[in-house]
N, C-alpha and C positions, 0 to 999 in steps of 0.2 A: 507516793501513793501507796495504797494498801493492796496486797495480793495474798490469796490463799495459796500456799505452796506446800510441796512435800519435800522433805529432806532425806527420806528413806522410803523404801517400799514396804507396804504393810496395810493394816486396817485404818479405820477412821482416825485413830490416835496419831497418825503421822501428819495430819493436816495442821497447818499453823498459819495464823494471820500475821504476815510480815509487812514491814515497811520497805519498799523498794524504790529505786530511782525511776523517774518517769522516762520511758524509752524515747530515744531520738529517732524519728523515722528517717529512712534512707531516701534517696532521690525518687525511687519508684514505689514508695510506701506512703501510707497516711496514718495518722494517729487519731483514734476515736476515743470518746469518753463512754465508758460502760456504766450504765446505771443499775443493771441487774444481770445476773448470770445464773446458770444452772449446771447441773452435772448430768452427763449422759453416760450410757453404758461403757463407752470407750474410756472415759475419764477414770472410772473406778477400776477398770481392768489395768490401766496404766499404773494407777496408784498402788494396786496390789502386786504389781510386777509381772503380771501375766504376759504383757507385750514387750517386756524388756529385751528379749532376744531379737525382736523385729525392729525396734526403734533404737536410735542412738541418742538418747537424752542424757544430759548431765544434770546432776542435782545441786542445789534445790531446783525444782521444776514447778512452774506455774501451769496448772491445767486449764483447759478451755480454749 
């Protein structure tokens, strides 16, 4: 599947369209097909690294 990911913190130039494996849902999870997505204020703050001290994310990171 395709996913827009960030591999480093910074501006819009760190966004990349990557091919990733389709995730396998766990027993208490479901897998949904997304047909459209958007960016909200938290997403660009995470991308720029503003929330890095508060969140324990590993890169590359798929936002949303």
